[in-house]
N, C-alpha and C positions, 0 to 999 in steps of 0.2 A: 744401357744408358739405363738413366737415374730421372728426369726433366723431373728439375723443380720450381720453381717462381721467389725471387725474392727482392721484396721493394726495394727499393731509397725514394726517399726525398729531398727535392734541395732547390735551393733561392735562385733565378734568372731574369738576368734581363736587367735593367737600370733602372727597377721603383723607385717611390724612396723608401723611406728606410719605414715610416707607418703604414708603407703600405709595398710591404713584399708582394712580387708571383712565386709561388710552390709548386714544381710541377714535378711528379709522380713517371721514376723512371722504372718499368718491373721488367730483369736478369731473366735471363733460363739459365740454372745451373743444374751440370753432372752430378750426384753426390755420389755416382761410383769413381769417381778422378781423383777430388782430397773433397777434404773437410770440411775445406780454407777459402772464401773468395778472398782473392780473382781469381787461384790455382782453378777453381772449379769452377768459370764465365762456356758459355756458351756462344748464346745469343745474349741480344734485346729484343722482349719483344712486342711487337710492330704494333702501331695502331689498327685497324679492322680492315682498312685501304692497301695495307703492306703479308693480309694476310690468303684476304679474295683473292689475290692475284701476284702483280709488282714483283720485286725483288728483294727482296728481305731474306738476311741470310735463318730467320725463322724458317720460311714455306721452305727455302730449297733442301735443310734439311729435315726438314716431317714431312714437306711435300703437301699429296693428302689425306694428310692423316692433320694437317695443321690448324684450320679451324677445330674437329675435335680435340684435339690436345693444349690448344691455347684455351676453351673452355673447361671442360677440368682442372688447367690451373687455376685458372682464377677462380674460379664456385672454391675449391682447396682452401684457395689464402682469401678468399673472403669469410672465414668460418674461422682460420688462428692470428687474422690480425684486430686489433684493436685502436690501431688509429682512425679517427672518424673520416680524414680525411683521403689517407687512401682505398679507406671501405669506402666509399664513391666513387674515386678513381674506377677500382674495380669493377662497380656495379652500372657505371656507364658505359665499360668496356667490356662487359657481358654483352648489356642491352644490344648494343653494335652489330654480337655479333647472331644475334636473332633477329636478322631485318625482318621477319614477316612478323615482328610479334612490335616491334618498333611502327611500324606501317600501318598497326591495323588500331594503332593505341592513337594517334596522329588521322586517323580517319572514324573518328563515334558512327559514323552510318553505317560502313562496312561492321563494325561488332553486332552492331545490332540483326544487321544481315545472317549472321554467323548465328 
């Protein structure tokens, strides 16, 4: 399997036309199956809660490799992506996958002692 990540933006909810809410969805595909989406669809990349534990399809497929694989896929996508909203979401998800870094950034006193 050669997993890759593709992203989609879609409007969700019942917001006014002036201020639509946009959601970014990350889909894991297997380029060994087919070159065309959705024929190569594997699963949706869950938020960090679904990667650390939980019952996501991604976690069931990749097991202990879920976190490292998610980081690799998101890091590669960050390099290739040109859309600023998607890049922001990728960055947010990468931070969520590094809880130690996120925790330290919220505690300046700990940063000084390290």
